[in-house]
CHARMM internal coordinates of N, CA and C (Angstrom, degrees):
IC EDIT
DIST 1 N 1 CA 1.4012
DIST 1 CA 1 C 1.4870
ANGL 1 N 1 CA 1 C 111.77
DIST 1 C 2 N 1.3359
ANGL 1 CA 1 C 2 N 116.19
DIHE 1 N 1 CA 1 C 2 N 150.82
DIST 2 N 2 CA 1.4808
ANGL 1 C 2 N 2 CA 118.00
DIHE 1 CA 1 C 2 N 2 CA 174.22
DIST 2 CA 2 C 1.5271
ANGL 2 N 2 CA 2 C 111.86
DIHE 1 C 2 N 2 CA 2 C -80.33
DIST 2 C 3 N 1.3361
ANGL 2 CA 2 C 3 N 114.51
DIHE 2 N 2 CA 2 C 3 N 164.93
DIST 3 N 3 CA 1.4057
ANGL 2 C 3 N 3 CA 119.72
DIHE 2 CA 2 C 3 N 3 CA 179.72
DIST 3 CA 3 C 1.5605
ANGL 3 N 3 CA 3 C 112.47
DIHE 2 C 3 N 3 CA 3 C -57.93
DIST 3 C 4 N 1.3286
ANGL 3 CA 3 C 4 N 115.43
DIHE 3 N 3 CA 3 C 4 N -31.41
DIST 4 N 4 CA 1.5319
ANGL 3 C 4 N 4 CA 121.45
DIHE 3 CA 3 C 4 N 4 CA -178.02
DIST 4 CA 4 C 1.5708
ANGL 4 N 4 CA 4 C 103.13
DIHE 3 C 4 N 4 CA 4 C -66.87
DIST 4 C 5 N 1.2618
ANGL 4 CA 4 C 5 N 123.32
DIHE 4 N 4 CA 4 C 5 N -45.88
DIST 5 N 5 CA 1.4076
ANGL 4 C 5 N 5 CA 124.56
DIHE 4 CA 4 C 5 N 5 CA -177.79
DIST 5 CA 5 C 1.5471
ANGL 5 N 5 CA 5 C 109.51
DIHE 4 C 5 N 5 CA 5 C -66.34
DIST 5 C 6 N 1.2951
ANGL 5 CA 5 C 6 N 114.89
DIHE 5 N 5 CA 5 C 6 N -41.18
DIST 6 N 6 CA 1.4701
ANGL 5 C 6 N 6 CA 121.35
DIHE 5 CA 5 C 6 N 6 CA -176.25
DIST 6 CA 6 C 1.4671
ANGL 6 N 6 CA 6 C 112.27
DIHE 5 C 6 N 6 CA 6 C -65.04
DIST 6 C 7 N 1.3631
ANGL 6 CA 6 C 7 N 117.74
DIHE 6 N 6 CA 6 C 7 N -12.80
DIST 7 N 7 CA 1.4516
ANGL 6 C 7 N 7 CA 124.03
DIHE 6 CA 6 C 7 N 7 CA -176.78
DIST 7 CA 7 C 1.5297
ANGL 7 N 7 CA 7 C 105.47
DIHE 6 C 7 N 7 CA 7 C -63.35
DIST 7 C 8 N 1.3347
ANGL 7 CA 7 C 8 N 120.52
DIHE 7 N 7 CA 7 C 8 N -28.97
DIST 8 N 8 CA 1.4611
ANGL 7 C 8 N 8 CA 119.01
DIHE 7 CA 7 C 8 N 8 CA 179.34
DIST 8 CA 8 C 1.5488
ANGL 8 N 8 CA 8 C 110.77
DIHE 7 C 8 N 8 CA 8 C -58.86
DIST 8 C 9 N 1.3087
ANGL 8 CA 8 C 9 N 119.68
DIHE 8 N 8 CA 8 C 9 N -22.76
DIST 9 N 9 CA 1.4379
ANGL 8 C 9 N 9 CA 122.06
DIHE 8 CA 8 C 9 N 9 CA 173.92
DIST 9 CA 9 C 1.5292
ANGL 9 N 9 CA 9 C 111.54
DIHE 8 C 9 N 9 CA 9 C -98.52
DIST 9 C 10 N 1.2411
ANGL 9 CA 9 C 10 N 116.46
DIHE 9 N 9 CA 9 C 10 N -49.85
DIST 10 N 10 CA 1.5030
ANGL 9 C 10 N 10 CA 122.22
DIHE 9 CA 9 C 10 N 10 CA -169.16
DIST 10 CA 10 C 1.4617
ANGL 10 N 10 CA 10 C 108.86
DIHE 9 C 10 N 10 CA 10 C -75.63
DIST 10 C 11 N 1.3163
ANGL 10 CA 10 C 11 N 120.87
DIHE 10 N 10 CA 10 C 11 N -67.05
DIST 11 N 11 CA 1.3894
ANGL 10 C 11 N 11 CA 123.21
DIHE 10 CA 10 C 11 N 11 CA -172.63
DIST 11 CA 11 C 1.4985
ANGL 11 N 11 CA 11 C 116.27
DIHE 10 C 11 N 11 CA 11 C -76.23
DIST 11 C 12 N 1.3091
ANGL 11 CA 11 C 12 N 115.96
DIHE 11 N 11 CA 11 C 12 N -40.30
DIST 12 N 12 CA 1.5380
ANGL 11 C 12 N 12 CA 122.23
DIHE 11 CA 11 C 12 N 12 CA -172.08
DIST 12 CA 12 C 1.4856
ANGL 12 N 12 CA 12 C 111.68
DIHE 11 C 12 N 12 CA 12 C -98.07
DIST 12 C 13 N 1.3430
ANGL 12 CA 12 C 13 N 117.41
DIHE 12 N 12 CA 12 C 13 N -18.35
DIST 13 N 13 CA 1.4215
ANGL 12 C 13 N 13 CA 123.87
DIHE 12 CA 12 C 13 N 13 CA 179.12
DIST 13 CA 13 C 1.5474
ANGL 13 N 13 CA 13 C 116.19
DIHE 12 C 13 N 13 CA 13 C 50.21
DIST 13 C 14 N 1.4279
ANGL 13 CA 13 C 14 N 110.67
DIHE 13 N 13 CA 13 C 14 N 40.52
DIST 14 N 14 CA 1.5154
ANGL 13 C 14 N 14 CA 114.65
DIHE 13 CA 13 C 14 N 14 CA 176.03
DIST 14 CA 14 C 1.4764
ANGL 14 N 14 CA 14 C 110.86
DIHE 13 C 14 N 14 CA 14 C -81.95
DIST 14 C 15 N 1.3807
ANGL 14 CA 14 C 15 N 118.14
DIHE 14 N 14 CA 14 C 15 N -20.97
DIST 15 N 15 CA 1.4466
ANGL 14 C 15 N 15 CA 121.00
DIHE 14 CA 14 C 15 N 15 CA -179.90
DIST 15 CA 15 C 1.5449
ANGL 15 N 15 CA 15 C 108.71
DIHE 14 C 15 N 15 CA 15 C -145.92
DIST 15 C 16 N 1.3248
ANGL 15 CA 15 C 16 N 114.57
DIHE 15 N 15 CA 15 C 16 N 157.15
DIST 16 N 16 CA 1.4371
ANGL 15 C 16 N 16 CA 119.11
DIHE 15 CA 15 C 16 N 16 CA 165.75
DIST 16 CA 16 C 1.4797
ANGL 16 N 16 CA 16 C 105.69
DIHE 15 C 16 N 16 CA 16 C -91.09
DIST 16 C 17 N 1.3429
ANGL 16 CA 16 C 17 N 118.66
DIHE 16 N 16 CA 16 C 17 N 174.78
DIST 17 N 17 CA 1.4506
ANGL 16 C 17 N 17 CA 118.41
DIHE 16 CA 16 C 17 N 17 CA -173.68
DIST 17 CA 17 C 1.6056
ANGL 17 N 17 CA 17 C 112.72
DIHE 16 C 17 N 17 CA 17 C -63.26
DIST 17 C 18 N 1.3058
ANGL 17 CA 17 C 18 N 119.55
DIHE 17 N 17 CA 17 C 18 N -44.25
DIST 18 N 18 CA 1.5059
ANGL 17 C 18 N 18 CA 117.92
DIHE 17 CA 17 C 18 N 18 CA 177.48
DIST 18 CA 18 C 1.4394
ANGL 18 N 18 CA 18 C 108.11
DIHE 17 C 18 N 18 CA 18 C -64.34
DIST 18 C 19 N 1.3218
ANGL 18 CA 18 C 19 N 120.01
DIHE 18 N 18 CA 18 C 19 N -39.05
DIST 19 N 19 CA 1.5247
ANGL 18 C 19 N 19 CA 118.64
DIHE 18 CA 18 C 19 N 19 CA -178.52
DIST 19 CA 19 C 1.5153
ANGL 19 N 19 CA 19 C 113.52
DIHE 18 C 19 N 19 CA 19 C -63.11
DIST 19 C 20 N 1.3211
ANGL 19 CA 19 C 20 N 113.33
DIHE 19 N 19 CA 19 C 20 N -34.96
DIST 20 N 20 CA 1.4828
ANGL 19 C 20 N 20 CA 118.04
DIHE 19 CA 19 C 20 N 20 CA -177.30
DIST 20 CA 20 C 1.5235
ANGL 20 N 20 CA 20 C 108.89
DIHE 19 C 20 N 20 CA 20 C -68.74
DIST 20 C 21 N 1.3379
ANGL 20 CA 20 C 21 N 117.79
DIHE 20 N 20 CA 20 C 21 N -38.05
DIST 21 N 21 CA 1.4545
ANGL 20 C 21 N 21 CA 123.09
DIHE 20 CA 20 C 21 N 21 CA 177.90
DIST 21 CA 21 C 1.5263
ANGL 21 N 21 CA 21 C 110.55
DIHE 20 C 21 N 21 CA 21 C -66.42
DIST 21 C 22 N 1.3532
ANGL 21 CA 21 C 22 N 115.46
DIHE 21 N 21 CA 21 C 22 N -43.00
DIST 22 N 22 CA 1.4971
ANGL 21 C 22 N 22 CA 119.84
DIHE 21 CA 21 C 22 N 22 CA 176.70
DIST 22 CA 22 C 1.5280
ANGL 22 N 22 CA 22 C 110.41
DIHE 21 C 22 N 22 CA 22 C -64.29
DIST 22 C 23 N 1.3229
ANGL 22 CA 22 C 23 N 115.43
DIHE 22 N 22 CA 22 C 23 N -40.91
DIST 23 N 23 CA 1.5464
ANGL 22 C 23 N 23 CA 114.91
DIHE 22 CA 22 C 23 N 23 CA -179.46
DIST 23 CA 23 C 1.4821
ANGL 23 N 23 CA 23 C 111.64
DIHE 22 C 23 N 23 CA 23 C -68.34
DIST 23 C 24 N 1.3535
ANGL 23 CA 23 C 24 N 117.18
DIHE 23 N 23 CA 23 C 24 N -35.01
DIST 24 N 24 CA 1.4102
ANGL 23 C 24 N 24 CA 121.72
DIHE 23 CA 23 C 24 N 24 CA 178.78
DIST 24 CA 24 C 1.4994
ANGL 24 N 24 CA 24 C 110.65
DIHE 23 C 24 N 24 CA 24 C -63.75
DIST 24 C 25 N 1.3424
ANGL 24 CA 24 C 25 N 113.93
DIHE 24 N 24 CA 24 C 25 N -40.68
DIST 25 N 25 CA 1.4708
ANGL 24 C 25 N 25 CA 115.06
DIHE 24 CA 24 C 25 N 25 CA 178.26
DIST 25 CA 25 C 1.4594
ANGL 25 N 25 CA 25 C 116.87
DIHE 24 C 25 N 25 CA 25 C -72.29
DIST 25 C 26 N 1.3761
ANGL 25 CA 25 C 26 N 117.23
DIHE 25 N 25 CA 25 C 26 N -30.73
DIST 26 N 26 CA 1.4535
ANGL 25 C 26 N 26 CA 124.84
DIHE 25 CA 25 C 26 N 26 CA 176.41
DIST 26 CA 26 C 1.4318
ANGL 26 N 26 CA 26 C 114.93
DIHE 25 C 26 N 26 CA 26 C -82.33
DIST 26 C 27 N 1.3293
ANGL 26 CA 26 C 27 N 118.49
DIHE 26 N 26 CA 26 C 27 N -57.19
DIST 27 N 27 CA 1.5028
ANGL 26 C 27 N 27 CA 122.24
DIHE 26 CA 26 C 27 N 27 CA -174.25
DIST 27 CA 27 C 1.5481
ANGL 27 N 27 CA 27 C 111.49
DIHE 26 C 27 N 27 CA 27 C -85.12
DIST 27 C 28 N 1.3631
ANGL 27 CA 27 C 28 N 113.83
DIHE 27 N 27 CA 27 C 28 N -31.52
DIST 28 N 28 CA 1.4197
ANGL 27 C 28 N 28 CA 119.15
DIHE 27 CA 27 C 28 N 28 CA -175.65
DIST 28 CA 28 C 1.5442
ANGL 28 N 28 CA 28 C 110.72
DIHE 27 C 28 N 28 CA 28 C 99.24
DIST 28 C 29 N 1.3452
ANGL 28 CA 28 C 29 N 113.00
DIHE 28 N 28 CA 28 C 29 N 151.61
DIST 29 N 29 CA 1.4840
ANGL 28 C 29 N 29 CA 120.12
DIHE 28 CA 28 C 29 N 29 CA 179.74
DIST 29 CA 29 C 1.4631
ANGL 29 N 29 CA 29 C 115.71
DIHE 28 C 29 N 29 CA 29 C -60.90
DIST 29 C 30 N 1.3696
ANGL 29 CA 29 C 30 N 114.16
DIHE 29 N 29 CA 29 C 30 N -31.08
DIST 30 N 30 CA 1.5638
ANGL 29 C 30 N 30 CA 118.15
DIHE 29 CA 29 C 30 N 30 CA -178.87
DIST 30 CA 30 C 1.4714
ANGL 30 N 30 CA 30 C 110.27
DIHE 29 C 30 N 30 CA 30 C -66.90
DIST 30 C 31 N 1.3659
ANGL 30 CA 30 C 31 N 114.23
DIHE 30 N 30 CA 30 C 31 N -40.08
DIST 31 N 31 CA 1.4574
ANGL 30 C 31 N 31 CA 118.84
DIHE 30 CA 30 C 31 N 31 CA -179.73
DIST 31 CA 31 C 1.5961
ANGL 31 N 31 CA 31 C 112.43
DIHE 30 C 31 N 31 CA 31 C -64.85
DIST 31 C 32 N 1.2859
ANGL 31 CA 31 C 32 N 112.23
DIHE 31 N 31 CA 31 C 32 N -41.45
DIST 32 N 32 CA 1.4598
ANGL 31 C 32 N 32 CA 118.12
DIHE 31 CA 31 C 32 N 32 CA 175.14
DIST 32 CA 32 C 1.5501
ANGL 32 N 32 CA 32 C 114.69
DIHE 31 C 32 N 32 CA 32 C -65.10
DIST 32 C 33 N 1.3385
ANGL 32 CA 32 C 33 N 115.09
DIHE 32 N 32 CA 32 C 33 N -39.02
DIST 33 N 33 CA 1.4331
ANGL 32 C 33 N 33 CA 116.64
DIHE 32 CA 32 C 33 N 33 CA 174.36
DIST 33 CA 33 C 1.5528
ANGL 33 N 33 CA 33 C 113.17
DIHE 32 C 33 N 33 CA 33 C -64.45
DIST 33 C 34 N 1.3604
ANGL 33 CA 33 C 34 N 115.74
DIHE 33 N 33 CA 33 C 34 N -38.68
DIST 34 N 34 CA 1.4624
ANGL 33 C 34 N 34 CA 118.71
DIHE 33 CA 33 C 34 N 34 CA 177.30
DIST 34 CA 34 C 1.4588
ANGL 34 N 34 CA 34 C 110.38
DIHE 33 C 34 N 34 CA 34 C -65.45
DIST 34 C 35 N 1.3341
ANGL 34 CA 34 C 35 N 121.59
DIHE 34 N 34 CA 34 C 35 N -37.64
DIST 35 N 35 CA 1.4727
ANGL 34 C 35 N 35 CA 123.97
DIHE 34 CA 34 C 35 N 35 CA 175.06
DIST 35 CA 35 C 1.4914
ANGL 35 N 35 CA 35 C 110.49
DIHE 34 C 35 N 35 CA 35 C -61.62
DIST 35 C 36 N 1.3151
ANGL 35 CA 35 C 36 N 115.45
DIHE 35 N 35 CA 35 C 36 N -47.45
DIST 36 N 36 CA 1.5216
ANGL 35 C 36 N 36 CA 122.53
DIHE 35 CA 35 C 36 N 36 CA 179.10
DIST 36 CA 36 C 1.5867
ANGL 36 N 36 CA 36 C 108.36
DIHE 35 C 36 N 36 CA 36 C -54.43
DIST 36 C 37 N 1.3140
ANGL 36 CA 36 C 37 N 114.98
DIHE 36 N 36 CA 36 C 37 N -55.83
DIST 37 N 37 CA 1.4555
ANGL 36 C 37 N 37 CA 118.24
DIHE 36 CA 36 C 37 N 37 CA -173.46
DIST 37 CA 37 C 1.5379
ANGL 37 N 37 CA 37 C 113.55
DIHE 36 C 37 N 37 CA 37 C -66.45
DIST 37 C 38 N 1.3437
ANGL 37 CA 37 C 38 N 115.62
DIHE 37 N 37 CA 37 C 38 N -31.11
DIST 38 N 38 CA 1.4774
ANGL 37 C 38 N 38 CA 117.10
DIHE 37 CA 37 C 38 N 38 CA 172.86
DIST 38 CA 38 C 1.4048
ANGL 38 N 38 CA 38 C 113.12
DIHE 37 C 38 N 38 CA 38 C -64.83
DIST 38 C 39 N 1.3571
ANGL 38 CA 38 C 39 N 119.59
DIHE 38 N 38 CA 38 C 39 N -41.53
DIST 39 N 39 CA 1.4090
ANGL 38 C 39 N 39 CA 125.95
DIHE 38 CA 38 C 39 N 39 CA 176.33
DIST 39 CA 39 C 1.5471
ANGL 39 N 39 CA 39 C 110.25
DIHE 38 C 39 N 39 CA 39 C -54.57
DIST 39 C 40 N 1.3584
ANGL 39 CA 39 C 40 N 113.24
DIHE 39 N 39 CA 39 C 40 N -49.06
DIST 40 N 40 CA 1.4792
ANGL 39 C 40 N 40 CA 120.33
DIHE 39 CA 39 C 40 N 40 CA -171.78
DIST 40 CA 40 C 1.5078
ANGL 40 N 40 CA 40 C 110.23
DIHE 39 C 40 N 40 CA 40 C -73.77
DIST 40 C 41 N 1.3475
ANGL 40 CA 40 C 41 N 119.79
DIHE 40 N 40 CA 40 C 41 N -35.47
DIST 41 N 41 CA 1.4375
ANGL 40 C 41 N 41 CA 124.66
DIHE 40 CA 40 C 41 N 41 CA -171.05
DIST 41 CA 41 C 1.4826
ANGL 41 N 41 CA 41 C 117.07
DIHE 40 C 41 N 41 CA 41 C -99.96
DIST 41 C 42 N 1.3943
ANGL 41 CA 41 C 42 N 113.35
DIHE 41 N 41 CA 41 C 42 N -25.68
DIST 42 N 42 CA 1.4630
ANGL 41 C 42 N 42 CA 115.71
DIHE 41 CA 41 C 42 N 42 CA -171.85
DIST 42 CA 42 C 1.5876
ANGL 42 N 42 CA 42 C 106.98
DIHE 41 C 42 N 42 CA 42 C -114.08
DIST 42 C 43 N 1.3193
ANGL 42 CA 42 C 43 N 116.22
DIHE 42 N 42 CA 42 C 43 N -53.86
DIST 43 N 43 CA 1.4048
ANGL 42 C 43 N 43 CA 121.16
DIHE 42 CA 42 C 43 N 43 CA -174.96
DIST 43 CA 43 C 1.5241
ANGL 43 N 43 CA 43 C 115.40
DIHE 42 C 43 N 43 CA 43 C -73.29
DIST 43 C 44 N 1.3768
ANGL 43 CA 43 C 44 N 116.31
DIHE 43 N 43 CA 43 C 44 N -34.66
DIST 44 N 44 CA 1.5088
ANGL 43 C 44 N 44 CA 118.39
DIHE 43 CA 43 C 44 N 44 CA -173.37
DIST 44 CA 44 C 1.5553
ANGL 44 N 44 CA 44 C 108.01
DIHE 43 C 44 N 44 CA 44 C -145.33
DIST 44 C 45 N 1.3135
ANGL 44 CA 44 C 45 N 118.44
DIHE 44 N 44 CA 44 C 45 N 53.83
DIST 45 N 45 CA 1.5653
ANGL 44 C 45 N 45 CA 117.99
DIHE 44 CA 44 C 45 N 45 CA -178.59
DIST 45 CA 45 C 1.4213
ANGL 45 N 45 CA 45 C 114.17
DIHE 44 C 45 N 45 CA 45 C -63.72
DIST 45 C 46 N 1.2797
ANGL 45 CA 45 C 46 N 122.39
DIHE 45 N 45 CA 45 C 46 N -24.43
DIST 46 N 46 CA 1.5266
ANGL 45 C 46 N 46 CA 122.59
DIHE 45 CA 45 C 46 N 46 CA -174.91
DIST 46 CA 46 C 1.5381
ANGL 46 N 46 CA 46 C 108.25
DIHE 45 C 46 N 46 CA 46 C -102.16
DIST 46 C 47 N 1.3235
ANGL 46 CA 46 C 47 N 116.24
DIHE 46 N 46 CA 46 C 47 N 15.76
DIST 47 N 47 CA 1.4880
ANGL 46 C 47 N 47 CA 119.95
DIHE 46 CA 46 C 47 N 47 CA 178.52
DIST 47 CA 47 C 1.5182
ANGL 47 N 47 CA 47 C 116.65
DIHE 46 C 47 N 47 CA 47 C 51.67
DIST 47 C 48 N 1.2787
ANGL 47 CA 47 C 48 N 115.68
DIHE 47 N 47 CA 47 C 48 N 39.61
DIST 48 N 48 CA 1.4738
ANGL 47 C 48 N 48 CA 121.37
DIHE 47 CA 47 C 48 N 48 CA 179.00
DIST 48 CA 48 C 1.4881
ANGL 48 N 48 CA 48 C 111.69
DIHE 47 C 48 N 48 CA 48 C -84.86
DIST 48 C 49 N 1.2181
ANGL 48 CA 48 C 49 N 116.91
DIHE 48 N 48 CA 48 C 49 N -38.75
DIST 49 N 49 CA 1.5062
ANGL 48 C 49 N 49 CA 122.39
DIHE 48 CA 48 C 49 N 49 CA -176.45
DIST 49 CA 49 C 1.5440
ANGL 49 N 49 CA 49 C 108.94
DIHE 48 C 49 N 49 CA 49 C -85.34
DIST 49 C 50 N 1.2955
ANGL 49 CA 49 C 50 N 118.59
DIHE 49 N 49 CA 49 C 50 N -38.82
DIST 50 N 50 CA 1.4482
ANGL 49 C 50 N 50 CA 125.83
DIHE 49 CA 49 C 50 N 50 CA 178.88
DIST 50 CA 50 C 1.4514
ANGL 50 N 50 CA 50 C 109.83
DIHE 49 C 50 N 50 CA 50 C -123.93
DIST 50 C 51 N 1.3704
ANGL 50 CA 50 C 51 N 118.78
DIHE 50 N 50 CA 50 C 51 N 111.67
DIST 51 N 51 CA 1.4392
ANGL 50 C 51 N 51 CA 118.04
DIHE 50 CA 50 C 51 N 51 CA -179.51
DIST 51 CA 51 C 1.5578
ANGL 51 N 51 CA 51 C 114.20
DIHE 50 C 51 N 51 CA 51 C -69.59
DIST 51 C 52 N 1.2731
ANGL 51 CA 51 C 52 N 117.61
DIHE 51 N 51 CA 51 C 52 N 134.66
DIST 52 N 52 CA 1.4631
ANGL 51 C 52 N 52 CA 122.95
DIHE 51 CA 51 C 52 N 52 CA 177.20
DIST 52 CA 52 C 1.4481
ANGL 52 N 52 CA 52 C 109.93
DIHE 51 C 52 N 52 CA 52 C -157.94
DIST 52 C 53 N 1.3307
ANGL 52 CA 52 C 53 N 118.51
DIHE 52 N 52 CA 52 C 53 N 164.73
DIST 53 N 53 CA 1.4470
ANGL 52 C 53 N 53 CA 124.65
DIHE 52 CA 52 C 53 N 53 CA -173.54
DIST 53 CA 53 C 1.5383
ANGL 53 N 53 CA 53 C 110.39
DIHE 52 C 53 N 53 CA 53 C -80.61
DIST 53 C 54 N 1.3361
ANGL 53 CA 53 C 54 N 114.25
DIHE 53 N 53 CA 53 C 54 N -35.95
DIST 54 N 54 CA 1.5528
ANGL 53 C 54 N 54 CA 119.73
DIHE 53 CA 53 C 54 N 54 CA 177.68
DIST 54 CA 54 C 1.4028
ANGL 54 N 54 CA 54 C 112.46
DIHE 53 C 54 N 54 CA 54 C -137.58
DIST 54 C 55 N 1.3682
ANGL 54 CA 54 C 55 N 116.56
DIHE 54 N 54 CA 54 C 55 N 166.19
DIST 55 N 55 CA 1.4391
ANGL 54 C 55 N 55 CA 119.21
DIHE 54 CA 54 C 55 N 55 CA -173.74
DIST 55 CA 55 C 1.5874
ANGL 55 N 55 CA 55 C 109.04
DIHE 54 C 55 N 55 CA 55 C -66.49
DIST 55 C 56 N 1.2243
ANGL 55 CA 55 C 56 N 124.53
DIHE 55 N 55 CA 55 C 56 N -44.22
DIST 56 N 56 CA 1.4541
ANGL 55 C 56 N 56 CA 126.94
DIHE 55 CA 55 C 56 N 56 CA -179.42
DIST 56 CA 56 C 1.5017
ANGL 56 N 56 CA 56 C 110.25
DIHE 55 C 56 N 56 CA 56 C -134.06
DIST 56 C 57 N 1.3110
ANGL 56 CA 56 C 57 N 114.94
DIHE 56 N 56 CA 56 C 57 N 144.00
DIST 57 N 57 CA 1.5241
ANGL 56 C 57 N 57 CA 122.07
DIHE 56 CA 56 C 57 N 57 CA 176.09
DIST 57 CA 57 C 1.5430
ANGL 57 N 57 CA 57 C 105.71
DIHE 56 C 57 N 57 CA 57 C -114.87
DIST 57 C 58 N 1.3259
ANGL 57 CA 57 C 58 N 112.33
DIHE 57 N 57 CA 57 C 58 N 167.12
DIST 58 N 58 CA 1.4799
ANGL 57 C 58 N 58 CA 113.08
DIHE 57 CA 57 C 58 N 58 CA 173.33
DIST 58 CA 58 C 1.4895
ANGL 58 N 58 CA 58 C 110.96
DIHE 57 C 58 N 58 CA 58 C -59.48
DIST 58 C 59 N 1.2767
ANGL 58 CA 58 C 59 N 117.88
DIHE 58 N 58 CA 58 C 59 N 142.58
DIST 59 N 59 CA 1.4319
ANGL 58 C 59 N 59 CA 122.34
DIHE 58 CA 58 C 59 N 59 CA -178.36
DIST 59 CA 59 C 1.5371
ANGL 59 N 59 CA 59 C 111.72
DIHE 58 C 59 N 59 CA 59 C -140.19
DIST 59 C 60 N 1.3312
ANGL 59 CA 59 C 60 N 114.72
DIHE 59 N 59 CA 59 C 60 N 93.33
DIST 60 N 60 CA 1.4533
ANGL 59 C 60 N 60 CA 120.12
DIHE 59 CA 59 C 60 N 60 CA -178.45
DIST 60 CA 60 C 1.5316
ANGL 60 N 60 CA 60 C 108.68
DIHE 59 C 60 N 60 CA 60 C -121.98
DIST 60 C 61 N 1.2999
ANGL 60 CA 60 C 61 N 112.75
DIHE 60 N 60 CA 60 C 61 N 149.18
DIST 61 N 61 CA 1.4895
ANGL 60 C 61 N 61 CA 118.07
DIHE 60 CA 60 C 61 N 61 CA 177.14
DIST 61 CA 61 C 1.4989
ANGL 61 N 61 CA 61 C 109.69
DIHE 60 C 61 N 61 CA 61 C -158.36
DIST 61 C 62 N 1.3374
ANGL 61 CA 61 C 62 N 117.31
DIHE 61 N 61 CA 61 C 62 N 153.28
DIST 62 N 62 CA 1.4549
ANGL 61 C 62 N 62 CA 122.20
DIHE 61 CA 61 C 62 N 62 CA 168.39
DIST 62 CA 62 C 1.5147
ANGL 62 N 62 CA 62 C 108.43
DIHE 61 C 62 N 62 CA 62 C -129.61
DIST 62 C 63 N 1.2341
ANGL 62 CA 62 C 63 N 116.23
DIHE 62 N 62 CA 62 C 63 N 150.43
DIST 63 N 63 CA 1.4914
ANGL 62 C 63 N 63 CA 122.89
DIHE 62 CA 62 C 63 N 63 CA -178.79
DIST 63 CA 63 C 1.5723
ANGL 63 N 63 CA 63 C 105.12
DIHE 62 C 63 N 63 CA 63 C -124.55
DIST 63 C 64 N 1.3172
ANGL 63 CA 63 C 64 N 114.07
DIHE 63 N 63 CA 63 C 64 N 126.00
DIST 64 N 64 CA 1.5094
ANGL 63 C 64 N 64 CA 118.54
DIHE 63 CA 63 C 64 N 64 CA -174.60
DIST 64 CA 64 C 1.4893
ANGL 64 N 64 CA 64 C 101.99
DIHE 63 C 64 N 64 CA 64 C -130.73
DIST 64 C 65 N 1.3776
ANGL 64 CA 64 C 65 N 115.66
DIHE 64 N 64 CA 64 C 65 N 133.64
DIST 65 N 65 CA 1.4452
ANGL 64 C 65 N 65 CA 122.59
DIHE 64 CA 64 C 65 N 65 CA 177.61
DIST 65 CA 65 C 1.6118
ANGL 65 N 65 CA 65 C 104.99
DIHE 64 C 65 N 65 CA 65 C -119.87
DIST 65 C 66 N 1.2743
ANGL 65 CA 65 C 66 N 115.83
DIHE 65 N 65 CA 65 C 66 N 125.37
DIST 66 N 66 CA 1.4724
ANGL 65 C 66 N 66 CA 121.42
DIHE 65 CA 65 C 66 N 66 CA -179.04
DIST 66 CA 66 C 1.5801
ANGL 66 N 66 CA 66 C 104.12
DIHE 65 C 66 N 66 CA 66 C -108.07
DIST 66 C 67 N 1.2953
ANGL 66 CA 66 C 67 N 117.37
DIHE 66 N 66 CA 66 C 67 N 122.18
DIST 67 N 67 CA 1.3939
ANGL 66 C 67 N 67 CA 121.96
DIHE 66 CA 66 C 67 N 67 CA 178.93
DIST 67 CA 67 C 1.5788
ANGL 67 N 67 CA 67 C 110.96
DIHE 66 C 67 N 67 CA 67 C -122.99
DIST 67 C 68 N 1.3311
ANGL 67 CA 67 C 68 N 117.58
DIHE 67 N 67 CA 67 C 68 N 164.33
DIST 68 N 68 CA 1.4303
ANGL 67 C 68 N 68 CA 119.59
DIHE 67 CA 67 C 68 N 68 CA 174.55
DIST 68 CA 68 C 1.5021
ANGL 68 N 68 CA 68 C 112.80
DIHE 67 C 68 N 68 CA 68 C -75.72
END
COOR INIT
IC SEED 1 N 1 CA 1 C
IC BUILD
């Protein structure tokens, strides 16, 4: 994942790392991206609650499951 997507854990502390992987598997990456963008654009557009340099950063991720 890019640092923008990792902000869900690091900057915004909505998940820990295992929780983010579980949420990605359960809710899907699109839902997590929607939550991230809502936080950045609606909940804290002026970066008052969570300090950051710009409103939105690149946010990309892939989820791969390897099974037998």
